[in-house]
LUMDREN-153142 format. One record per residue (C-alpha): residue in one letter; x, y, z; residue number from 1. Coordinates in pm, 1 decimal. Layout:
{node A; {X; Y; Z}; NUM}
...
//
This chain:
{node R; {3488.0; -5706.7; -4093.7}; 1}
{node V; {3298.8; -5840.5; -4485.3}; 2}
{node E; {3611.5; -5887.0; -4654.6}; 3}
{node M; {3749.0; -6120.6; -4333.5}; 4}
{node Q; {3482.4; -6315.1; -4394.6}; 5}
{node R; {3511.3; -6414.1; -4750.9}; 6}
{node K; {3847.5; -6470.5; -4666.1}; 7}
{node S; {3730.1; -6693.8; -4422.9}; 8}
{node M; {3457.2; -6874.3; -4596.6}; 9}
{node D; {3646.2; -6915.3; -4928.3}; 10}
{node Q; {3959.5; -7106.1; -4683.7}; 11}
{node E; {3710.3; -7276.9; -4513.3}; 12}
{node Y; {3515.8; -7396.6; -4841.7}; 13}
{node S; {3824.6; -7478.5; -5132.1}; 14}
{node I; {3811.0; -7818.5; -5050.5}; 15}
{node L; {3481.6; -7818.4; -5262.0}; 16}
{node L; {3538.3; -7588.2; -5458.9}; 17}
{node G; {3896.5; -7709.0; -5582.1}; 18}
{node N; {3746.4; -8120.1; -5566.4}; 19}
{node R; {3621.8; -8122.8; -5968.1}; 20}
{node E; {3609.8; -8488.8; -5921.7}; 21}
{node V; {3356.1; -8424.8; -5636.1}; 22}
{node G; {3017.4; -8528.5; -5855.3}; 23}
{node K; {3167.5; -8780.7; -6035.5}; 24}
{node E; {3249.8; -9003.9; -5798.0}; 25}
{node S; {2924.7; -9233.1; -5590.6}; 26}
{node F; {2854.8; -9434.3; -5366.4}; 27}
{node N; {2543.0; -9570.3; -5304.5}; 28}
{node G; {2437.9; -9347.4; -5604.4}; 29}
{node E; {2585.7; -9027.7; -5399.3}; 30}
{node E; {2923.1; -8859.7; -5341.9}; 31}
{node S; {3109.2; -8983.7; -5105.1}; 32}
{node D; {3329.2; -8748.6; -4998.3}; 33}
{node F; {3088.1; -8454.3; -4969.9}; 34}
{node S; {3013.3; -8447.8; -4656.9}; 35}
{node A; {3330.8; -8376.8; -4498.2}; 36}
{node T; {3263.5; -8007.4; -4695.4}; 37}
{node F; {2852.2; -7979.5; -4564.2}; 38}
{node L; {3017.0; -7775.2; -4243.4}; 39}
{node P; {3165.7; -7534.7; -4492.9}; 40}
{node L; {2857.3; -7500.2; -4702.0}; 41}
{node T; {2609.2; -7456.8; -4446.1}; 42}
{node E; {2854.6; -7147.5; -4342.7}; 43}
{node K; {2922.1; -6962.9; -4619.5}; 44}
{node M; {2521.2; -6943.7; -4627.3}; 45}
{node S; {2487.0; -6840.2; -4347.4}; 46}
{node L; {2715.8; -6558.6; -4471.0}; 47}
{node L; {2492.1; -6551.6; -4758.7}; 48}
{node E; {2204.8; -6473.0; -4577.1}; 49}
{node N; {2339.1; -6137.5; -4428.3}; 50}
{node F; {2470.5; -6018.4; -4732.3}; 51}
{node L; {2068.0; -6050.5; -4885.2}; 52}
{node A; {1952.2; -5933.9; -4543.8}; 53}
{node E; {2154.0; -5558.0; -4607.8}; 54}
{node E; {2127.9; -5614.3; -4991.1}; 55}
{node N; {2477.9; -5626.0; -5015.2}; 56}
{node F; {2422.6; -5763.5; -5385.4}; 57}
{node P; {2819.3; -5774.1; -5482.5}; 58}
{node E; {2909.8; -6006.2; -5197.2}; 59}
{node F; {2631.6; -6180.5; -5221.5}; 60}
{node E; {2679.2; -6254.8; -5596.0}; 61}
{node A; {3020.2; -6308.1; -5578.8}; 62}
{node A; {2982.8; -6574.9; -5301.7}; 63}
{node L; {2666.2; -6718.2; -5452.1}; 64}
{node E; {2834.9; -6809.8; -5714.8}; 65}
{node E; {3062.3; -6998.6; -5556.9}; 66}
{node V; {2801.4; -7244.3; -5457.8}; 67}
{node L; {2621.2; -7283.0; -5726.3}; 68}
{node E; {2943.6; -7398.1; -5950.2}; 69}
{node A; {2989.9; -7703.4; -5656.7}; 70}
{node L; {2558.6; -7713.7; -5692.7}; 71}
{node S; {2621.7; -7730.7; -6107.2}; 72}
{node G; {2888.7; -8044.6; -6030.2}; 73}
{node F; {2665.9; -8282.6; -5879.1}; 74}
{node K; {2428.8; -8563.0; -6028.9}; 75}
{node R; {2135.2; -8537.9; -6115.6}; 76}
{node H; {1974.3; -8739.2; -5824.1}; 77}
{node S; {2188.3; -8572.7; -5485.0}; 78}
{node M; {2083.0; -8542.9; -5221.0}; 79}
{node Y; {2351.1; -8311.4; -5145.7}; 80}
{node A; {2283.5; -8124.5; -5429.6}; 81}
{node L; {1895.9; -8130.3; -5400.3}; 82}
{node E; {1972.5; -7976.3; -4991.7}; 83}
{node I; {2184.1; -7696.3; -5127.5}; 84}
{node Y; {1904.0; -7631.9; -5355.4}; 85}
{node Y; {1648.5; -7602.3; -5039.4}; 86}
{node G; {1892.0; -7404.7; -4861.6}; 87}
{node V; {1948.4; -7185.2; -5094.3}; 88}
{node G; {1536.9; -7136.4; -5198.7}; 89}
{node K; {1484.7; -7101.8; -4841.5}; 90}
{node M; {1659.5; -6743.2; -4851.6}; 91}
{node F; {1520.3; -6590.5; -5123.3}; 92}
{node I; {1187.3; -6713.7; -5021.0}; 93}
{node S; {1278.5; -6586.5; -4641.0}; 94}
{node F; {1367.5; -6277.3; -4810.4}; 95}
{node I; {1095.6; -6205.7; -5103.1}; 96}
{node N; {824.4; -6213.0; -4818.0}; 97}
{node K; {1044.4; -6013.5; -4565.2}; 98}
{node K; {1052.0; -5742.5; -4788.0}; 99}
{node N; {722.1; -5841.6; -4959.1}; 100}
{node I; {786.3; -5811.1; -5328.3}; 101}
{node R; {633.3; -6110.7; -5493.9}; 102}
{node P; {387.4; -5927.1; -5681.2}; 103}
{node Q; {680.3; -5715.2; -5833.8}; 104}
{node L; {843.7; -6035.8; -5905.9}; 105}
{node A; {543.3; -6273.3; -6043.0}; 106}
{node S; {557.8; -6023.0; -6329.9}; 107}
{node G; {947.6; -6090.9; -6488.9}; 108}
{node I; {956.4; -6458.3; -6357.0}; 109}
{node R; {861.2; -6784.3; -6181.0}; 110}
{node L; {876.5; -6802.5; -5871.0}; 111}
{node M; {702.5; -7199.0; -5770.5}; 112}
{node E; {1066.0; -7314.8; -5927.5}; 113}
{node L; {1154.7; -7221.1; -5606.9}; 114}
{node F; {906.6; -7468.0; -5478.2}; 115}
{node D; {1043.5; -7765.5; -5722.9}; 116}
{node P; {1355.5; -7839.3; -5782.5}; 117}
{node G; {1233.8; -8143.0; -6044.8}; 118}
{node S; {1115.2; -7937.6; -6299.0}; 119}
{node F; {1466.4; -7853.2; -6394.9}; 120}
{node S; {1688.1; -8079.4; -6659.3}; 121}
{node G; {1954.4; -8094.7; -6364.3}; 122}
{node W; {2153.5; -7842.7; -6155.6}; 123}
{node R; {2355.6; -7637.8; -6437.0}; 124}
{node Q; {1962.3; -7549.9; -6480.9}; 125}
{node A; {1874.1; -7467.2; -6190.6}; 126}
{node A; {2216.0; -7297.2; -6052.6}; 127}
{node G; {2094.7; -7110.3; -6386.9}; 128}
{node Y; {1711.6; -7012.4; -6248.2}; 129}
{node F; {1901.0; -6870.6; -5927.7}; 130}
{node R; {2097.2; -6596.4; -6132.2}; 131}
{node K; {1797.6; -6453.2; -6294.1}; 132}
{node L; {1569.6; -6544.1; -5986.6}; 133}
{node T; {1903.3; -6256.5; -5783.9}; 134}
{node G; {1880.9; -6001.3; -6074.0}; 135}
{node A; {1495.7; -5985.3; -6083.6}; 136}
{node I; {1478.9; -5955.6; -5651.0}; 137}
{node R; {1783.2; -5703.0; -5732.7}; 138}
{node E; {1617.0; -5450.1; -5973.7}; 139}
{node V; {1275.0; -5467.3; -5712.5}; 140}
{node C; {1514.1; -5369.6; -5498.3}; 141}
{node R; {1653.7; -5063.3; -5685.3}; 142}
{node I; {1369.7; -4962.2; -5741.3}; 143}
{node S; {1202.8; -4986.6; -5478.8}; 144}
{node N; {1517.6; -4785.5; -5239.3}; 145}
{node E; {1447.7; -4501.8; -5478.5}; 146}
{node N; {1084.5; -4493.1; -5422.7}; 147}
{node A; {1141.6; -4479.4; -5091.3}; 148}
{node V; {1457.1; -4200.4; -5105.2}; 149}
{node A; {1152.2; -3999.6; -5321.7}; 150}
{node G; {894.8; -3989.3; -5105.4}; 151}
{node I; {1142.7; -3885.5; -4749.4}; 152}
{node S; {1227.3; -3558.3; -5035.0}; 153}
{node E; {859.0; -3480.8; -5073.8}; 154}
{node R; {769.0; -3548.9; -4745.5}; 155}
{node T; {1066.6; -3295.7; -4650.0}; 156}
{node K; {960.7; -3041.2; -4919.4}; 157}
{node A; {598.2; -3099.7; -4738.3}; 158}
{node Y; {723.1; -2999.8; -4394.4}; 159}
{node I; {895.2; -2707.7; -4541.9}; 160}
{node L; {626.9; -2587.2; -4693.5}; 161}
{node S; {425.8; -2547.8; -4389.3}; 162}
{node H; {730.0; -2410.2; -4178.8}; 163}
{node L; {870.8; -2160.6; -4391.0}; 164}
{node S; {791.5; -1921.2; -4073.6}; 165}
{node E; {1002.6; -2125.8; -3851.3}; 166}
{node D; {1342.6; -2214.3; -3785.0}; 167}
{node L; {1430.0; -2485.1; -4088.6}; 168}
{node S; {1773.8; -2552.4; -3971.4}; 169}
{node L; {1889.0; -2870.5; -4125.8}; 170}
{node T; {1912.6; -2926.2; -3734.9}; 171}
{node C; {1508.6; -2946.6; -3676.4}; 172}
{node I; {1416.1; -3036.4; -4027.5}; 173}
{node G; {1548.9; -3329.6; -3984.8}; 174}
{node Q; {1412.9; -3384.8; -3584.9}; 175}
{node A; {1103.3; -3340.6; -3767.6}; 176}
{node M; {1102.8; -3655.7; -3981.1}; 177}
{node G; {1311.5; -3836.7; -3776.0}; 178}
{node F; {1619.3; -3899.9; -4019.1}; 179}
{node N; {1959.9; -3785.5; -3959.4}; 180}
{node P; {2040.5; -3404.7; -4125.6}; 181}
{node V; {2350.6; -3536.1; -4354.5}; 182}
{node Y; {2105.3; -3814.4; -4475.3}; 183}
{node L; {1823.6; -3605.4; -4525.9}; 184}
{node S; {2041.6; -3384.4; -4731.8}; 185}
{node R; {2222.0; -3576.4; -4903.6}; 186}
{node V; {1884.5; -3741.5; -5006.4}; 187}
{node F; {1693.5; -3420.4; -5087.5}; 188}
{node R; {2000.7; -3271.9; -5304.5}; 189}
{node Q; {2028.2; -3631.2; -5481.2}; 190}
{node T; {1706.5; -3639.6; -5636.3}; 191}
{node E; {1622.8; -3276.8; -5620.1}; 192}
{node G; {1979.2; -3145.2; -5773.2}; 193}
{node S; {1971.0; -2836.0; -5522.0}; 194}
{node G; {2033.1; -2839.8; -5159.1}; 195}
{node L; {1770.5; -2778.5; -4845.1}; 196}
{node R; {1918.5; -2435.0; -4788.6}; 197}
{node E; {1883.5; -2313.7; -5181.0}; 198}
{node Y; {1475.5; -2468.1; -5193.9}; 199}
{node I; {1401.5; -2318.2; -4838.2}; 200}
{node E; {1520.7; -1964.1; -4966.4}; 201}
{node K; {1346.8; -2025.8; -5326.3}; 202}
{node C; {1021.1; -2148.8; -5179.1}; 203}
{node R; {1029.3; -1820.7; -4894.4}; 204}
{node M; {1143.3; -1608.6; -5174.6}; 205}
{node D; {856.0; -1686.6; -5369.2}; 206}
{node M; {635.4; -1621.6; -5040.0}; 207}
{node A; {775.3; -1290.6; -4985.6}; 208}
{node E; {678.0; -1172.8; -5341.9}; 209}
{node K; {319.6; -1329.7; -5275.3}; 210}
{node M; {352.0; -1117.2; -4933.0}; 211}
{node I; {470.4; -815.0; -5056.9}; 212}
{node V; {291.0; -782.7; -5397.0}; 213}
{node G; {-39.2; -894.4; -5267.8}; 214}
{node S; {-103.5; -720.2; -4913.4}; 215}
{node R; {12.2; -365.5; -4763.2}; 216}
{node M; {223.5; -598.0; -4469.7}; 217}
{node K; {525.7; -362.8; -4343.2}; 218}
{node I; {821.3; -489.5; -4487.8}; 219}
{node Y; {920.8; -615.1; -4145.2}; 220}
{node E; {611.9; -806.6; -4108.0}; 221}
{node V; {704.6; -976.2; -4432.9}; 222}
{node A; {1039.6; -1084.1; -4350.5}; 223}
{node Q; {907.7; -1250.1; -3997.8}; 224}
{node K; {576.4; -1427.6; -4183.3}; 225}
{node C; {874.9; -1524.7; -4432.2}; 226}
{node G; {1116.0; -1613.1; -4165.4}; 227}
{node Y; {1339.8; -1407.1; -4126.8}; 228}
{node Q; {1408.6; -1181.9; -3795.9}; 229}
{node N; {1640.3; -932.9; -3998.9}; 230}
{node T; {1452.6; -729.9; -4214.2}; 231}
{node A; {1777.4; -622.0; -4376.1}; 232}
{node Y; {1860.0; -991.1; -4443.2}; 233}
{node F; {1581.7; -1060.7; -4570.2}; 234}
{node I; {1577.9; -715.9; -4798.5}; 235}
{node K; {1943.1; -809.2; -4930.1}; 236}
{node I; {1814.6; -1181.9; -4978.4}; 237}
{node F; {1494.9; -1050.5; -5149.7}; 238}
{node R; {1710.2; -815.8; -5396.1}; 239}
{node A; {1944.3; -1015.9; -5465.8}; 240}
{node H; {1672.8; -1269.8; -5612.2}; 241}
{node F; {1487.5; -1000.0; -5793.8}; 242}
{node G; {1719.1; -732.2; -5888.1}; 243}
{node M; {1515.9; -503.8; -5654.6}; 244}
{node T; {1419.2; -444.9; -5309.4}; 245}
{node P; {1086.1; -540.0; -5153.9}; 246}
{node Q; {951.7; -183.7; -5181.6}; 247}
{node E; {1070.6; -137.1; -5520.6}; 248}
{node C; {888.3; -416.4; -5614.6}; 249}
{node R; {593.9; -247.7; -5434.0}; 250}
{node E; {634.2; 55.4; -5647.7}; 251}
{node R; {636.4; -122.7; -5941.4}; 252}
{node V; {356.4; -293.9; -5886.3}; 253}
{node S; {138.6; 15.0; -5829.0}; 254}
{node N; {255.3; 179.3; -6061.4}; 255}
{node L; {77.0; -63.2; -6338.0}; 256}
{node P; {-155.3; 90.2; -6502.2}; 257}
//
C-alpha cells in the first residue's frame, strides 16, 4: 500500500521534478508555472506527514528529498518556496511537539530556524538544514524506542520474579503486561539475549536451590512454591541445572563441616 502511494505521488509530482527551468522563469518575481504543480506538492506533503507519524524514516527521507530538491531550485524571494518551507517546518514542529522531543533535539541542532527561513543564505541551505534535522529526529526516535523496549523487558522480569509460583505461560504474561505474547517474546529475547522460558526456568531454579538449602520444606512443597505441580518434572529440571537431585543438594549442604 505504501509503495502504491509513493508511485502515485511520484507520478503526480513528476512535472515539478522534471522541470528544472521552473526556478528561472519569473512573473512579477515569482515562478509563472509553479501554481499548476502546487496541488501535487500538497498531496506529497500529506504523505510525508503520514510517513513521519509512523516513523517510517526510509520512505519519509526519500519523499522529503524530492521536495527539498525542488525547494533548492527556486529564487530567493519566491513566495511558493516560502510556502514549501513553512509546510515542511510545520510538519516537523507538530511531530516534535507530539513526541515531546524538543529537549533532546535542542542539544544538537538549533530549532529556531524552523520559524525563520530568512536566517539562511538561500533555499539550498534551508534544504540542508531540513536534512540535518531529519537525521537528528531519527536518532532521537531510535534511542527513545530502544529505551521503551528495555523498559518493557525490565517490567516483564519484575512480574516474573513476583509470580514464580503461578502460571507463567507466555499467554498469561502477555495478558498481565498488556502486550501481544509473540511481540513480548521477541522484545524480551532482543534485549536479554535469551527467551522468556529460559529466564523463567533459571529464576525458578535459583529460588528452588535457596529453599532446598535454607529450609526444611519437603521437596514437593518446594516444587509447588516454584511453580511446578509435577514433582518428578521439578526434580528432572533441578538435576539438569545443578547436576544433582534436590535431596542430594540438601544432603551435601548438611554434610559440610
